[in-house]
FIVOKOL-506597 format. One line per field, with one value per atom (N, C-alpha, C, CB): x, z, y; residue number from 1. Coordinates in pm, whole numbers. Glycine has a CB too. Layout:
N
c1 X|...
c3 Z|...
c2 Y|...
num NUM|...
END
This chain:
161
c1 19618|19492|19519|19401|19462|19479|19382|19461|19434|19346|19305|19417|19185|19133|19117|18999|19160|19144|19003|19253|18927|18791|18790|18717|18691|18679|18669|18556|18606|18593|18730|18502|18818|18952|19031|19024|19018|19085|19034|19061|18905|18847|18899|18694|18910|18962|19107|18949|19188|19330|19343|19405|19265|19268|19229|19174|19127|19082|19190|18955|19257|19364|19478|19416|19518|19626|19585|19663|19463|19415|19418|19273|19371|19370|19514|19291|19600|19738|19816|19809|19781|19854|19793|19862|19681|19618|19692|19469|19662|19728|19692|19689|19784|19754|19641|19879|19561|19451|19498|19326|19436|19467|19337|19536|19348|19228|19193|19247|19270|19246|19195|19376|19064|19006|19052|18858|19096|19141|19290|19104|19358|19502|19539|19566|19660|19713|19861|19689|19914|20054|20138|20075|20249|20346|20424|20441|20496|20574|20673|20649|20723|20818|20749|20908|20616|20542|20489|20626|20536|20485|20337|20565|20266|20124|20109|20047|20028|20003|19855|20060|19823|19683|19672|19626|19569|19547|19442|19504|19473|19376|19361|19420|19261|19230|19325|19092|19405|19500|19604|19425|19705|19808|19756|19926|19640|19582|19499|19496|19476|19399|19494|19278|19521|19615|19550|19669|19631|19578|19529|19685|19438|19381|19481|19260|19590|19688|19759|19789|19737|19793|19695|19838|19574|19471|19514|19346|19581|19620|19764|19599|19829|19968|19980|20039|20098|20126|20123|20263|20098|20088|20219|20048|20333|20461|20473|20578|20418|20422|20324|20388|20204|20106|20160|19971|20224|20283|20392|20339|20474|20579|20517|20668|20407|20338|20280|20227|20224|20174|20289|20102|20401|20519|20565|20634|20573|20615|20516|20628|20387|20286|20288|20152|20326|20328|20462|20296|20564|20698|20765|20787|20692|20755|20869|20650|20860|20964|21097|20920|21096|21219|21269|21195|21181|21222|21262|21111|21221|21266|21418|21201|21483|21627|21707|21655|21637|21703|21705|21631|21823|21830|21785|21972|21747|21720|21834|21580|21869|21982|21939|22081|21812|21766|21785|21620|21823|21840|21725|21855|21628|21510|21541|21405|21653|21692|21715|21817|21776|21803|21682|21925|21618|21510|21377|21492|21349|21219|21228|21147|21349|21366|21335|21280|21334|21308|21419|21293|21382|21476|21511|21420|21429|21450|21374|21405|21394|21324|21173|21374|21130|20987|20917|20963|20981|20914|20898|20993|20958|20932|20791|21035|20734|20602|20503|20612|20549|20464|20522|20448|20445|20490|20483|20404|20372|20360|20244|20341|20254|20144|20100|20187|19975|19923|19886|19801|19871|19838|19707|19829|19614|19485|19490|19378|19610|19627|19610|19530|19565|19555|19695|19476|19705|19834|19832|19867|19936|19954|20057|19999|20009|20093|20159|20011|20274|20347|20368|20484|20344|20354|20496|20266|20595|20733|20777|20828|20754|20796|20731|20766|20617|20548|20616|20403|20708|20778|20926|20761|20969|21112|21143|21163|21204|21242|21342|21300|21432|21532|21466|21636|21369|21296|21229|21190|21166|21097|21198|21020|21309|21410|21465|21524|21498|21555|21453|21599|21329|21227|21199|21098|21177|21144|21262|21105|21383|21501|21519|21626|21498|21514|21416|21497|21291|21189|21212|21048|21254|21285|21399|21322|21502|21613|21564|21726|21476|21420|21342|21327|21264|21186|21277|21086|21398|21495|21572|21592|21544|21605|21724|21647|21758|21869|21828|21911|21924|21898|21890|22010|21834|21825|21963|21754|22061|22196|22257|22286|22233|22282|22216|22257|22087|22015|22071|21862|22087|22140|22278|22147|22364|22499|22493|22584|22405|22392|22342|22296|22242|22188|22294|22062|22364|22470|22580|22530|22620|22725|22679|22765|22557|22503|22482|22372|22433|22389|22477|22251|22581|22661|22748|22749|22767|22843|22747|22952|22773|22697|22555|22691|22520|22387|22402|22299|22292|22292|22329|22153|22365|22391|22266|22434|22284|22170|22092|22217|21970|21893|21965|21746|21946|22016|21950|22019|21953|21888|21981|21845|21935|22022|22050|21958|22164|22204|22133|22359|22074|22009|22115|21925|22075|22168|22208|22106|22117|22149|22099|22094
c3 -7021|-7026|-7023|-6910|-7114|-7128|-7038|-7274|-6971|-6885|-6962|-6751|-6945|-7007|-6901|-7078|-6935|-6843|-6863|-6866|-6756|-6770|-6822|-6635|-6902|-6962|-6854|-7054|-6744|-6635|-6580|-6523|-6564|-6514|-6611|-6490|-6740|-6841|-6833|-6983|-6817|-6805|-6681|-6801|-6570|-6446|-6463|-6328|-6521|-6544|-6636|-6604|-6743|-6836|-6765|-6955|-6680|-6608|-6513|-6529|-6443|-6351|-6427|-6272|-6539|-6621|-6674|-6737|-6720|-6774|-6668|-6828|-6548|-6439|-6398|-6318|-6389|-6347|-6445|-6327|-6572|-6675|-6708|-6801|-6646|-6675|-6603|-6635|-6641|-6578|-6431|-6648|-6348|-6205|-6180|-6126|-6082|-6045|-5935|-6001|-5927|-5822|-5751|-5878|-5624|-5552|-5580|-5401|-5664|-5700|-5843|-5684|-5863|-5996|-6095|-5986|-6047|-6138|-6165|-6083|-6114|-6127|-6239|-5995|-6288|-6387|-6360|-6532|-6410|-6389|-6504|-6374|-6469|-6567|-6617|-6507|-6727|-6779|-6677|-6902|-6585|-6485|-6363|-6440|-6362|-6252|-6150|-6184|-6154|-6061|-6088|-6073|-5983|-5993|-6019|-5865|-6116|-6146|-6141|-6286|-6090|-6078|-6104|-5938|-6175|-6209|-6117|-6357|-6067|-5990|-6056|-5841|-6014|-6080|-6044|-6046|-5937|-5900|-5802|-5838|-5773|-5677|-5535|-5685|-5512|-5377|-5349|-5359|-5450|-5433|-5452|-5532|-5342|-5347|-5407|-5207|-5465|-5524|-5416|-5611|-5453|-5357|-5312|-5416|-5387|-5341|-5213|-5450|-5173|-5047|-4930|-5064|-4955|-4851|-4725|-4905|-4741|-4626|-4582|-4658|-4636|-4603|-4478|-4722|-4419|-4301|-4342|-4238|-4245|-4274|-4329|-4149|-4287|-4338|-4489|-4264|-4537|-4681|-4754|-4709|-4703|-4765|-4764|-4690|-4654|-4646|-4751|-4506|-4773|-4874|-5013|-4874|-5040|-5169|-5181|-5186|-5072|-5075|-5100|-4943|-5034|-5054|-5199|-4960|-5254|-5394|-5488|-5430|-5459|-5543|-5539|-5503|-5426|-5412|-5451|-5269|-5470|-5504|-5616|-5381|-5724|-5833|-5899|-5937|-5893|-5952|-5879|-5951|-5753|-5678|-5712|-5525|-5705|-5723|-5867|-5680|-5962|-6102|-6113|-6192|-6023|-6029|-5933|-5998|-5862|-5760|-5804|-5623|-5806|-5844|-5730|-5887|-5766|-5667|-5674|-5691|-5561|-5551|-5513|-5450|-5536|-5499|-5610|-5461|-5728|-5842|-5940|-5793|-5914|-6000|-6139|-5933|-6153|-6285|-6379|-6277|-6326|-6407|-6411|-6351|-6297|-6291|-6345|-6150|-6326|-6366|-6471|-6244|-6506|-6606|-6554|-6722|-6422|-6366|-6403|-6213|-6420|-6455|-6337|-6567|-6233|-6116|-5998|-6144|-5883|-5761|-5776|-5643|-5852|-5871|-5923|-5968|-6013|-6077|-5983|-6199|-5868|-5768|-5714|-5653|-5727|-5674|-5784|-5574|-5882|-5988|-6122|-5977|-6198|-6333|-6424|-6392|-6415|-6493|-6442|-6641|-6469|-6443|-6580|-6347|-6612|-6744|-6753|-6777|-6875|-6898|-6831|-7046|-6816|-6753|-6601|-6804|-6544|-6399|-6338|-6336|-6417|-6364|-6340|-6462|-6242|-6201|-6214|-6056|-6278|-6284|-6177|-6429|-6066|-5952|-5977|-5822|-5916|-5924|-5782|-6000|-5759|-5622|-5581|-5608|-5666|-5634|-5500|-5745|-5479|-5356|-5231|-5365|-5245|-5127|-5073|-5162|-5150|-5108|-5084|-5213|-5081|-5076|-4978|-5216|-4865|-4766|-4822|-4643|-4906|-4962|-5048|-5045|-5130|-5211|-5123|-5299|-5017|-4925|-4859|-4817|-4810|-4743|-4835|-4692|-4957|-5052|-5084|-5181|-5111|-5145|-5030|-5188|-4912|-4796|-4761|-4674|-4758|-4727|-4828|-4725|-4955|-5060|-5042|-5198|-5015|-5000|-4870|-5001|-4764|-4640|-4662|-4527|-4734|-4765|-4850|-4838|-4944|-5029|-4944|-5138|-4850|-4762|-4670|-4678|-4643|-4561|-4643|-4495|-4772|-4856|-4939|-4771|-4936|-5019|-5166|-4976|-5252|-5396|-5445|-5473|-5564|-5621|-5638|-5757|-5678|-5695|-5560|-5763|-5456|-5323|-5271|-5224|-5295|-5254|-5329|-5278|-5459|-5542|-5493|-5690|-5465|-5418|-5284|-5404|-5195|-5066|-5084|-4974|-5167|-5193|-5258|-5282|-5357|-5423|-5325|-5539|-5240|-5141|-5041|-5067|-4996|-4895|-4950|-4841|-5072|-5122|-5232|-5173|-5274|-5384|-5343|-5442|-5213|-5164|-5102|-5061|-5121|-5058|-5111|-4912|-5219|-5277|-5426|-5254|-5491|-5635|-5714|-5681|-5840|-5924|-5930|-6066|-5942|-5943|-6074|-5919|-6066|-6189|-6274|-6158|-6405|-6493|-6492|-6636|-6376|-6355|-6394|-6208|-6477|-6511|-6390|-6623|-6394|-6286|-6305|-6283|-6199|-6213|-6237|-6087|-6306|-6338|-6215|-6440|-6121|-6001|-5875|-6014
c2 5158|5230|5380|5188|5449|5592|5667|5634|5772|5854|5978|5893|6015|6136|6244|6109|6364|6476|6531|6588|6536|6587|6731|6580|6762|6895|7004|6901|6973|7071|7107|7015|7008|7032|7120|6900|7095|7178|7321|7120|7339|7471|7544|7461|7474|7534|7576|7435|7489|7521|7641|7399|7644|7757|7887|7730|7882|8002|8053|7971|7962|8001|8067|7878|8009|8066|8203|7972|8215|8342|8452|8326|8423|8521|8555|8468|8455|8478|8563|8347|8557|8630|8766|8548|8799|8927|9038|8926|9162|9276|9282|9407|9333|9342|9441|9383|9409|9497|9590|9417|9704|9798|9833|9925|9867|9907|10052|9886|10117|10257|10261|10342|10275|10264|10370|10269|10487|10592|10587|10726|10486|10476|10378|10432|10392|10299|10278|10351|10171|10140|10194|9989|10259|10305|10184|10414|10198|10085|10027|10128|10110|10061|9999|10174|9998|9938|10037|9839|10162|10262|10286|10395|10319|10350|10499|10307|10535|10677|10704|10715|10823|10863|11013|10827|11052|11193|11253|11207|11373|11450|11587|11465|11662|11789|11903|11830|11887|11993|11937|12114|12021|11980|11976|12074|12036|12036|11911|12158|11830|11707|11590|11700|11520|11409|11285|11379|11199|11075|10979|11007|10892|10798|10693|10730|10673|10574|10619|10546|10744|10793|10783|10937|10741|10739|10663|10677|10552|10471|10493|10325|10595|10621|10709|10689|10708|10792|10939|10755|11025|11168|11225|11244|11173|11224|11201|11156|11093|11065|11156|10916|11171|11262|11405|11256|11445|11580|11600|11606|11497|11507|11529|11380|11462|11482|11623|11377|11674|11813|11910|11848|11887|11972|11966|11929|11846|11831|11900|11681|11886|11948|12099|11900|12154|12300|12362|12339|12279|12331|12252|12330|12224|12148|12226|12112|12359|12444|12429|12590|12394|12367|12227|12380|12129|11990|11957|11897|12039|12022|12030|12128|12102|12126|12037|12270|11951|11869|11723|11884|11663|11521|11430|11486|11311|11208|11107|11139|11052|10958|10817|11009|10782|10648|10546|10653|10591|10500|10506|10359|10593|10602|10659|10685|10726|10774|10658|10861|10552|10433|10340|10357|10318|10219|10270|10173|10398|10452|10562|10505|10603|10708|10847|10681|10863|10996|11092|10988|11219|11324|11415|11407|11412|11498|11440|11644|11502|11462|11478|11544|11576|11599|11474|11716|11403|11289|11169|11246|11172|11067|11081|11075|11199|11230|11268|11343|11344|11396|11357|11550|11280|11244|11367|11129|11440|11563|11647|11532|11776|11869|11917|11990|11894|11928|12076|11841|12124|12265|12306|12291|12213|12246|12239|12151|12213|12209|12071|12301|11975|11839|11784|11747|11696|11642|11491|11683|11437|11293|11259|11244|11203|11168|11033|11166|11012|10885|10833|10902|10706|10653|10615|10534|10637|10600|10658|10646|10787|10854|10799|10999|10736|10682|10557|10651|10501|10380|10404|10272|10530|10558|10672|10593|10637|10738|10838|10671|10793|10883|10990|10805|10951|11049|11154|10978|11108|11199|11293|11119|11238|11321|11429|11233|11392|11489|11599|11419|11561|11660|11755|11591|11701|11785|11875|11698|11819|11900|12013|11811|11985|12087|12201|12024|12168|12273|12351|12211|12284|12357|12457|12259|12415|12507|12623|12432|12596|12701|12803|12641|12752|12842|12923|12761|12873|12946|13049|12848|13058|13161|13116|13271|12989|12940|12942|12798|12974|12973|12828|13052|12811|12677|12613|12682|12694|12641|12600|12746|12679|12643|12514|12758|12503|12383|12262|12397|12279|12170|12127|12213|12222|12189|12114|12317|12156|12088|11945|12165|11926|11792|11704|11799|11758|11681|11642|11761|11735|11706|11600|11835|11611|11518|11378|11572|11366|11236|11174|11248|11243|11189|11070|11297|11051|10935|10836|10979|10710|10602|10584|10625|10649|10632|10603|10760|10576|10547|10673|10494|10657|10775|10864|10732|10995|11086|11080|11228|11130|11150|11253|11196|11252|11346|11485|11291|11548|11676|11790|11690|11884|11997|12085|12080|12152|12242|12377|12261|12431|12563|12671|12596|12777|12885|12965|12977|12980|13060|13000|13197
num 1|1|1|1|2|2|2|2|3|3|3|3|4|4|4|4|5|5|5|5|6|6|6|6|7|7|7|7|8|8|8|8|9|9|9|9|10|10|10|10|11|11|11|11|12|12|12|12|13|13|13|13|14|14|14|14|15|15|15|15|16|16|16|16|17|17|17|17|18|18|18|18|19|19|19|19|20|20|20|20|21|21|21|21|22|22|22|22|23|23|23|23|24|24|24|24|25|25|25|25|26|26|26|26|27|27|27|27|28|28|28|28|29|29|29|29|30|30|30|30|31|31|31|31|32|32|32|32|33|33|33|33|34|34|34|34|35|35|35|35|36|36|36|36|37|37|37|37|38|38|38|38|39|39|39|39|40|40|40|40|41|41|41|41|42|42|42|42|43|43|43|43|44|44|44|44|45|45|45|45|46|46|46|46|47|47|47|47|48|48|48|48|49|49|49|49|50|50|50|50|51|51|51|51|52|52|52|52|53|53|53|53|54|54|54|54|55|55|55|55|56|56|56|56|57|57|57|57|58|58|58|58|59|59|59|59|60|60|60|60|61|61|61|61|62|62|62|62|63|63|63|63|64|64|64|64|65|65|65|65|66|66|66|66|67|67|67|67|68|68|68|68|69|69|69|69|70|70|70|70|71|71|71|71|72|72|72|72|73|73|73|73|74|74|74|74|75|75|75|75|76|76|76|76|77|77|77|77|78|78|78|78|79|79|79|79|80|80|80|80|81|81|81|81|82|82|82|82|83|83|83|83|84|84|84|84|85|85|85|85|86|86|86|86|87|87|87|87|88|88|88|88|89|89|89|89|90|90|90|90|91|91|91|91|92|92|92|92|93|93|93|93|94|94|94|94|95|95|95|95|96|96|96|96|97|97|97|97|98|98|98|98|99|99|99|99|100|100|100|100|101|101|101|101|102|102|102|102|103|103|103|103|104|104|104|104|105|105|105|105|106|106|106|106|107|107|107|107|108|108|108|108|109|109|109|109|110|110|110|110|111|111|111|111|112|112|112|112|113|113|113|113|114|114|114|114|115|115|115|115|116|116|116|116|117|117|117|117|118|118|118|118|119|119|119|119|120|120|120|120|121|121|121|121|122|122|122|122|123|123|123|123|124|124|124|124|125|125|125|125|126|126|126|126|127|127|127|127|128|128|128|128|129|129|129|129|130|130|130|130|131|131|131|131|132|132|132|132|133|133|133|133|134|134|134|134|135|135|135|135|136|136|136|136|137|137|137|137|138|138|138|138|139|139|139|139|140|140|140|140|141|141|141|141|142|142|142|142|143|143|143|143|144|144|144|144|145|145|145|145|146|146|146|146|147|147|147|147|148|148|148|148|149|149|149|149|150|150|150|150|151|151|151|151|152|152|152|152|153|153|153|153|154|154|154|154|155|155|155|155|156|156|156|156|157|157|157|157|158|158|158|158|159|159|159|159|160|160|160|160|161|161|161|161
END
């Protein structure tokens, strides 16, 4: 005797498969996922943090504010977490900021919110900059500190001075 699968059961199975195969949802309506899976969100300026940081610890939000206010420093500093290979990042800045547009809007990246090493490198670099170290001196210190026991650095160019 042949068994027939009820049409309702087929419809339920189809619905479950459809939902399971759809794009992941985020609780941040203005955010989107980058090809590598990182969450990106655009705000109107570096002073307005993305909503994906709303529930994060203050140290993480502070690191994003630091990155937003000093992208010119972090452009010259490599990251050693492996994001150059996994996410295509070119510098420490991209762990926090995907890009700053000509109109001042900022496309933030949530990678740095999940990585202590990214936070440490960014904060240390900006603190050294505020202490008067040149970009080249900061770069040399970061390279010396993190070139052993960590992933290969992002392909960040060396600053001239």
